[in-house]
Backbone as CSV, one residue per row, in Angstrom:
resi,resn,N_x,N_y,N_z,CA_x,CA_y,CA_z,C_x,C_y,C_z
1,MET,88.767,75.032,90.078,89.893,73.770,90.468,91.302,74.455,90.873
2,GLY,91.769,73.560,91.567,93.013,74.180,92.376,93.808,72.597,92.015
3,LEU,95.409,72.908,92.331,96.358,71.876,92.826,96.987,71.978,93.988
4,ILE,97.257,71.117,94.598,97.889,70.221,95.701,99.043,69.896,95.486
5,GLU,100.171,70.380,95.750,101.455,69.676,95.646,102.185,69.451,96.987
6,ILE,102.700,68.242,96.980,103.255,67.760,98.011,104.598,67.447,97.467
7,GLU,105.934,68.272,97.870,107.012,67.610,96.833,108.258,67.358,98.035
8,GLY,108.941,66.493,97.502,110.387,65.917,98.314,110.134,64.938,99.431
9,MET,108.900,64.364,99.295,108.642,63.425,100.617,110.080,62.536,100.330
10,GLU,110.667,61.819,101.634,111.513,61.127,101.647,111.595,60.234,102.342
11,PHE,112.027,58.883,101.604,111.438,57.656,102.532,113.054,57.010,102.192
12,TYR,113.262,55.966,103.103,114.255,55.175,102.850,113.619,53.986,102.861
13,ALA,113.779,53.213,101.816,112.777,51.847,101.242,114.067,50.828,100.775
14,PHE,113.216,49.442,100.643,113.849,48.659,100.250,113.304,48.015,98.483
15,HIS,113.155,48.882,97.649,112.837,48.398,96.583,113.855,47.988,95.614
16,GLY,113.816,47.634,94.455,114.672,47.252,93.470,114.804,46.206,92.948
17,HIS,115.128,45.825,91.594,115.287,44.536,90.887,116.072,43.862,91.351
18,TYR,117.579,44.159,92.003,118.188,43.225,92.408,118.427,42.984,93.924
19,LYS,118.790,41.712,94.147,118.403,41.529,95.151,119.412,42.137,96.603
20,GLU,120.243,42.639,96.057,121.243,43.895,97.233,120.446,44.729,97.503
21,GLU,119.559,45.453,96.384,118.685,46.518,96.467,117.636,46.160,97.692
22,GLN,117.408,45.304,97.532,116.189,45.035,98.532,116.691,44.565,99.960
23,ILE,118.017,44.594,100.032,118.490,44.054,101.363,118.934,45.470,101.869
24,VAL,120.011,46.261,101.033,120.508,47.353,101.809,119.674,48.807,101.580
25,GLY,118.516,48.749,100.519,117.798,49.939,100.586,118.431,50.895,99.958
26,SER,117.722,51.826,99.649,118.115,53.324,99.025,117.279,54.413,99.392
27,LYS,117.446,55.789,99.220,116.896,56.754,99.503,115.709,56.831,98.105
28,PHE,114.267,57.170,98.300,113.674,57.631,97.589,112.999,58.894,97.714
29,LEU,112.536,59.615,96.678,111.923,61.079,97.096,110.241,60.790,95.975
30,VAL,109.612,60.966,96.538,107.819,61.402,96.143,107.830,62.433,96.040
31,ASP,107.173,62.982,94.915,106.147,64.323,94.717,104.527,63.711,94.276
32,LEU,103.793,64.501,94.632,102.527,64.346,94.211,101.689,65.597,94.113
33,THR,101.209,65.626,92.797,100.320,66.629,92.470,98.858,66.362,92.532
34,ILE,97.768,66.719,93.118,96.511,66.253,92.802,95.660,67.859,92.487
35,GLU,94.985,67.557,91.587,93.971,68.170,91.074,92.549,68.326,91.951
36,THR,91.927,69.389,92.575,90.636,69.077,93.166,89.609,70.285,93.132
37,ASP,88.431,70.392,93.400,87.833,71.456,93.328,87.856,71.915,94.718
38,MET,88.548,73.657,94.680,88.806,74.348,96.020,87.769,75.164,96.084
39,GLU,86.340,75.036,95.658,85.679,76.256,96.155,85.179,75.924,97.258
40,LYS,84.324,74.995,97.617,83.900,74.572,98.809,84.956,75.196,100.171
41,PRO,86.070,74.416,99.787,86.714,74.352,101.102,87.217,76.283,101.284
42,ALA,87.555,76.555,100.186,88.300,78.063,100.333,86.871,78.943,100.779
43,GLU,85.677,78.578,101.141,84.672,79.003,101.189,84.118,78.870,102.554
44,THR,84.329,77.666,103.081,83.771,77.000,104.581,85.004,77.192,105.457
45,ASP,86.444,77.216,104.625,87.711,77.178,105.700,87.705,75.932,106.669
46,ASN,87.137,74.526,106.135,86.625,73.434,107.137,87.583,72.452,105.903
47,LEU,88.483,71.556,107.088,89.324,70.704,106.569,88.492,69.819,105.594
48,ARG,87.450,69.504,106.479,86.360,68.085,105.966,85.995,68.576,104.489
49,ASP,86.003,69.397,104.092,85.449,69.714,102.771,86.714,70.153,101.616
50,ALA,88.109,69.636,101.946,89.211,69.891,101.704,89.699,68.393,101.286
51,VAL,90.562,68.082,100.199,91.640,67.128,100.101,92.398,67.245,101.108
52,ASN,92.653,65.981,101.777,93.575,66.677,103.297,94.840,65.985,102.321
53,TYR,96.098,66.753,102.898,97.155,66.306,101.977,97.961,65.714,103.373
54,GLN,97.298,65.719,104.542,98.312,64.857,105.620,97.753,63.569,105.361
55,GLN,96.580,63.224,105.425,95.979,61.773,105.023,96.923,61.091,103.719
56,ALA,96.835,61.991,102.303,97.724,61.654,101.217,99.177,61.366,101.756
57,TYR,99.586,61.822,102.534,101.323,61.610,102.569,101.536,60.421,103.804
58,GLY,100.068,60.112,104.615,100.207,58.731,105.104,100.265,57.773,104.267
59,ILE,99.047,57.784,103.596,98.723,56.861,102.481,100.018,56.756,101.468
60,ILE,100.696,57.783,101.002,102.107,57.418,100.388,103.014,56.586,101.289
61,LYS,103.542,56.739,102.547,104.147,56.178,102.961,103.891,54.948,103.662
62,THR,102.620,54.540,103.707,102.490,53.376,103.910,102.416,52.421,102.514
63,GLN,102.405,52.863,101.411,102.579,52.388,99.986,104.404,52.277,99.655
64,MET,105.127,52.791,100.313,106.327,52.852,100.195,106.948,51.901,101.495
65,GLU,106.166,51.870,102.240,106.836,50.629,103.414,106.633,48.938,102.748
66,GLN,105.736,49.191,101.270,105.884,47.764,100.642,106.698,47.453,99.507
67,LYS,107.768,46.555,99.863,108.582,46.204,98.673,108.215,46.058,97.075
68,SER,108.852,46.619,96.481,108.261,46.299,94.947,109.922,46.504,94.488
69,HIS,109.653,45.592,93.015,110.699,45.847,92.314,110.941,46.578,91.278
70,LEU,109.992,47.646,91.076,110.179,48.183,90.011,109.131,49.751,90.614
71,LEU,109.988,50.753,89.889,109.405,52.147,90.484,107.690,52.040,89.978
72,GLU,107.374,51.423,88.497,106.132,51.674,88.046,105.359,51.290,88.771
73,ASN,105.516,49.934,89.089,104.663,49.360,90.790,104.273,50.259,91.589
74,ILE,105.433,50.586,92.051,105.195,51.694,93.438,104.369,52.947,92.888
75,ALA,104.603,53.772,91.832,103.915,54.849,91.222,102.029,54.306,91.453
76,SER,102.233,53.383,90.775,101.005,53.092,90.428,100.212,52.318,91.759
77,ARG,100.625,51.684,92.708,100.152,51.191,93.705,99.826,52.494,94.717
78,ILE,100.328,53.918,94.615,100.304,54.779,95.379,99.012,55.523,94.684
79,LEU,98.829,55.659,93.731,97.469,56.040,92.708,96.280,55.367,93.159
80,ASP,96.435,54.020,92.964,95.241,53.313,93.365,94.644,53.399,94.761
81,ALA,95.706,53.718,95.686,95.648,53.669,97.122,94.667,55.028,97.125
82,LEU,95.561,56.130,96.693,95.028,57.630,96.650,93.686,57.704,96.169
83,TYR,93.001,57.285,95.157,91.819,56.662,94.480,90.754,56.494,95.643
84,SER,91.312,55.124,95.990,90.564,54.470,96.959,90.126,55.182,98.403
85,GLU,91.343,55.610,98.736,90.952,55.796,100.359,90.487,57.606,100.481
86,MET,90.690,58.360,99.243,90.438,59.620,99.344,89.273,59.971,98.252
87,SER,88.398,61.293,98.767,87.571,61.316,97.850,87.780,62.889,97.497
88,GLY,87.276,63.251,96.434,87.793,64.685,95.870,88.832,64.862,95.013
89,ILE,89.261,63.787,94.669,90.611,64.195,93.260,90.020,63.834,92.379
90,LYS,90.154,64.860,91.411,89.764,64.710,89.883,91.047,64.244,89.141
91,LYS,92.266,64.604,89.540,93.337,64.204,88.580,94.522,64.139,89.729
92,ALA,95.392,63.007,89.645,96.547,62.758,90.386,97.944,62.500,89.583
93,ARG,98.965,63.242,89.758,100.448,62.879,89.384,101.328,62.653,90.205
94,VAL,101.804,61.468,90.641,102.971,60.789,91.137,104.242,60.801,90.396
95,ARG,105.339,61.549,91.055,106.703,61.064,90.699,107.467,59.945,91.879
96,VAL,107.987,58.905,91.361,108.880,58.367,92.356,110.236,58.399,91.771
97,SER,111.230,59.198,92.352,112.729,58.910,92.287,113.376,58.109,93.249
98,LYS,114.489,57.434,92.622,115.067,56.675,93.233,116.529,57.366,93.361
99,MET,117.125,57.573,94.858,118.148,58.178,94.369,119.495,57.265,94.265
100,ASN,120.692,57.668,93.454,121.872,57.038,93.322,121.423,55.280,93.091
101,PRO,120.607,55.406,91.709,120.528,54.515,91.215,121.213,53.265,90.392
102,PRO,121.428,52.231,90.560,122.531,51.257,90.077,122.637,51.214,88.706
103,VAL,123.036,51.979,88.029,122.837,52.300,86.422,123.954,51.957,85.923
104,GLY,125.197,51.505,86.479,126.656,51.315,85.821,127.778,52.726,85.634
105,GLY,126.941,53.920,86.494,127.917,55.110,86.404,127.477,56.025,87.338
106,LYS,127.226,57.390,87.440,127.257,58.280,88.071,125.984,59.080,87.407
107,ALA,124.574,58.879,88.456,123.446,59.157,88.100,122.905,59.646,89.417
108,ASN,122.244,61.130,89.485,121.738,61.538,90.733,120.339,60.757,91.003
109,SER,119.497,60.417,89.807,118.375,59.671,90.474,117.959,59.369,88.941
110,VAL,116.789,58.230,89.006,116.138,57.643,87.988,114.612,58.101,88.369
111,SER,113.574,58.639,87.397,112.317,58.651,88.266,111.215,58.021,87.263
112,VAL,110.232,57.826,87.853,109.023,57.593,87.186,107.776,58.318,87.382
113,ILE,107.080,58.449,86.374,105.876,59.755,86.575,104.653,59.173,86.026
114,VAL,103.556,58.982,86.745,102.360,58.312,86.082,101.355,59.216,86.858
115,GLU,100.498,59.454,85.885,99.195,60.127,86.054,97.583,59.733,85.648
116,ARG,96.996,59.978,86.301,95.519,59.460,86.170,94.352,60.594,86.263
């Protein structure tokens, strides 16, 4: 087993509970960790035997383009899509962070972490 990590994927998107957030948008960061069996791709040195992190990025990008009210919904949709469209994932963990969230004071970000 091994881990693939994609860290700091940055997206400008229009997620949020408040109407203003859905109009103005905000910066979001997404981190992904995938647990997978790396024995075969390590042996064959062939991408078709591995979990393709470029494909994972594309799936996340597509999900980030769809509006949501809650970070929990975004993270759950990302995991659903990864498991649906990719094979070889044993376990996955996604962290979705909203930068400069409207919390009534100074906060760099708020994050939701979901794993399956």
